[in-house]
C-alpha positions in Angstrom: 12.0 -12.9 25.6 9.1 -13.4 27.9 5.9 -14.6 26.2 3.9 -11.6 27.3 6.6 -9.3 25.9 6.5 -11.3 22.7 2.7 -10.9 22.4 3.2 -7.2 22.9 5.7 -7.1 20.2 3.3 -8.9 17.8 0.6 -6.4 18.6 2.9 -3.5 17.9 4.2 -5.2 14.7 0.5 -5.7 13.7 -0.1 -1.9 14.0 3.1 -1.3 12.1 2.2 -3.7 9.3 -1.2 -2.0 9.0 0.6 1.3 8.7 3.0 0.1 6.0 0.2 -1.6 4.0 -1.9 1.5 4.2 1.0 3.6 2.9 1.4 1.2 -0.1 -2.3 1.5 -0.9 -2.2 5.3 -0.6 0.8 5.6 -2.9 -0.8 3.2 -5.4 -4.0 5.2 -5.4 -2.1 8.5 -5.6 -0.1 7.3 -8.6 -3.5 6.7 -10.3 -4.6 10.2 -9.5 -7.3 9.2 -7.2 -8.9 11.9 -5.1 -8.5 12.0 -1.3 -11.6 9.8 -0.8 -10.3 7.2 -3.2 -6.8 7.3 -1.6 -8.3 6.6 1.9 -10.5 3.8 0.5 -7.7 2.0 -1.2 -5.4 2.5 1.8 -8.1 1.0 4.1 -8.7 -2.0 1.8 -5.0 -2.7 1.5 -4.3 -2.7 5.2 -7.5 -4.1 6.6 -9.0 -6.0 3.7 -7.2 -9.3 4.3 -8.1 -9.6 7.9 -11.7 -8.6 7.2 -12.1 -11.3 4.6 -10.5 -13.8 6.9 -12.9 -13.0 9.7 -15.9 -13.2 7.5 -14.9 -16.6 6.0 -14.3 -18.0 9.5 -17.5 -16.5 10.9 -15.7 -14.6 13.7 -18.1 -11.7 13.9 -17.2 -8.0 13.5 -13.7 -7.3 12.0 -11.1 -6.1 14.4 -11.2 -2.5 13.0 -14.9 -2.4 14.0 -14.1 -3.6 17.5 -10.9 -1.5 17.7 -11.4 1.8 15.7 -7.8 2.7 16.5 -6.9 0.8 13.3 -8.7 3.4 11.3 -6.7 6.1 12.9 -3.6 4.2 11.9 -4.8 4.2 8.3 -5.5 7.9 8.3 -2.1 8.6 9.7 -0.6 6.5 7.0 -2.4 8.4 4.3 -1.1 11.6 5.7 2.4 10.2 5.8 2.1 9.0 2.3 1.0 12.4 1.1 4.3 13.8 2.5 6.3 10.8 1.2 5.2 11.2 -2.4 6.8 14.6 -2.5 10.1 13.0 -1.6 9.6 9.8 -3.6 12.7 8.1 -5.0 14.0 4.7 -5.9 15.5 4.3 -2.4 12.0 4.9 -0.8 10.5 2.4 -3.3 13.0 -0.2 -2.3 12.5 0.5 1.4 8.8 0.1 1.0 9.3 -3.4 -0.5 11.3 -4.4 2.6 8.7 -2.9 5.0 6.0 -4.6 3.0 7.8 -7.9 3.4 7.8 -7.4 7.2 4.1 -6.6 7.1 3.5 -9.8 5.1 5.4 -11.9 7.6 3.5 -10.4 10.6 0.0 -10.7 9.0 0.8 -14.3 8.0 1.5 -15.2 11.6 -1.5 -13.4 12.9 -3.7 -15.1 10.2 -2.4 -18.5 11.3 -3.0 -17.8 14.9 -6.6 -16.6 14.4 -7.4 -19.5 12.0 -6.2 -22.1 14.5 -8.5 -20.7 17.2 -11.5 -21.1 15.0 -13.4 -24.3 15.5 -12.9 -27.1 13.0 -10.1 -25.6 10.9 -7.7 -28.0 9.2 -4.2 -27.4 8.0 -5.2 -26.4 4.4 -7.7 -23.9 5.8 -5.2 -22.4 8.2 -2.7 -21.9 5.4 -5.3 -20.4 3.1 -6.5 -18.0 5.9 -3.0 -16.9 6.6 -2.3 -16.2 2.9 -5.6 -14.3 2.7 -4.6 -12.2 5.7 -1.3 -11.4 4.2 -2.1 -10.8 0.5 -5.9 -10.2 0.0 -5.5 -6.5 0.8 -2.9 -6.1 -1.9 -5.1 -7.9 -4.4 -7.9 -5.5 -3.7 -5.5 -2.6 -4.1 -4.2 -3.8 -7.4 -7.6 -4.6 -8.8 -9.0 -1.1 -7.9 -5.8 0.5 -9.4 -6.2 -1.6 -12.5 -3.0 -3.6 -12.0 -2.4 -7.3 -12.3 -2.3 -8.5 -8.6 1.2 -9.2 -7.4 0.3 -12.8 -6.3 -0.7 -13.6 -9.9 2.7 -12.6 -11.3 5.9 -14.6 -11.1 7.1 -13.0 -7.8 7.4 -15.2 -4.7 4.9 -13.5 -2.4 1.8 -15.6 -1.6 4.0 -18.7 -1.5 6.3 -17.1 1.1 3.2 -16.5 3.2 2.0 -20.1 2.8 5.5 -21.4 3.8 5.4 -19.2 7.0 2.0 -20.4 7.9 3.0 -24.1 7.4 6.0 -23.5 9.7 3.9 -22.0 12.4 1.5 -24.9 12.3 4.3 -27.4 12.6 6.0 -25.6 15.4 2.8 -25.1 17.3 1.8 -28.7 17.0 5.4 -29.7 18.1 4.8 -27.6 21.3 7.9 -25.5 20.8 8.4 -22.4 23.0 6.4 -19.3 22.2 9.6 -17.5 21.1 10.4 -20.2 18.5 6.8 -20.6 17.4 6.5 -16.9 16.7 9.9 -15.8 15.5 10.8 -18.7 13.1 7.8 -18.3 10.8 8.2 -14.5 10.8 11.8 -14.7 9.9 11.2 -17.5 7.3 8.5 -15.5 5.5 10.5 -12.3 5.7 13.7 -13.9 4.5 12.1 -15.8 1.6 10.3 -12.7 0.4 13.4 -10.4 0.6 15.7 -13.0 -1.0 13.2 -13.5 -3.8 13.2 -9.8 -4.5 17.0 -9.4 -4.3 17.8 -12.6 -6.3 14.9 -12.2 -8.7 13.5 -15.6 -7.8 10.2 -16.3 -9.3 7.7 -19.1 -9.9 7.6 -20.7 -13.3 5.1 -19.4 -15.9 2.8 -22.2 -17.2 3.8 -21.6 -20.8 7.5 -22.0 -20.0 7.1 -25.5 -18.4 8.1 -28.2 -20.8 5.4 -30.8 -20.5 5.8 -34.3 -21.9 4.4 -34.7 -25.4 2.0 -37.5 -26.0 1.4 -39.1 -29.4 
């Protein structure tokens, strides 16, 4: 795949990830009986919140949805779609949304790493943190507003999958691998880790379950 075609794919995937995250936010708000304004707000925060926080922390100026209002159209389209989807909601749709959410996470992780690496003075820890913020902060805002414990604070492997993908991107970029490898490997790694953790019920240990050595 030519690098320009790959960049086009990433852009399209970014729009799709925005659409999917907005749907998850709209459904969460709808399940809490929010009015239409509340649904739109939660959908917007879920899909665009992570990138906005990242850009603010990195001092990159106006968020991308301010410079490209098309993102807001995507959010409104997702809210409309979610309104239709809730009438057909089933366990299969719920499972499908988890897989689509994993895809959005992997794309947002890569984009977060790319943008963080272009900012002046960023180090590896900052790049990883910015990638994770891009991928999961919107979901945290969604869960807080909907009075849920944020997913990243539960046992599920979610933020750690994002961090792993960001680390892979950094290593491959510094190793000067081809654009195809540099982009696809982190995306597939993040996506695979998140999906496998869901299917296999993998989770991080809870602090209270770790057997720490006893000191007399």
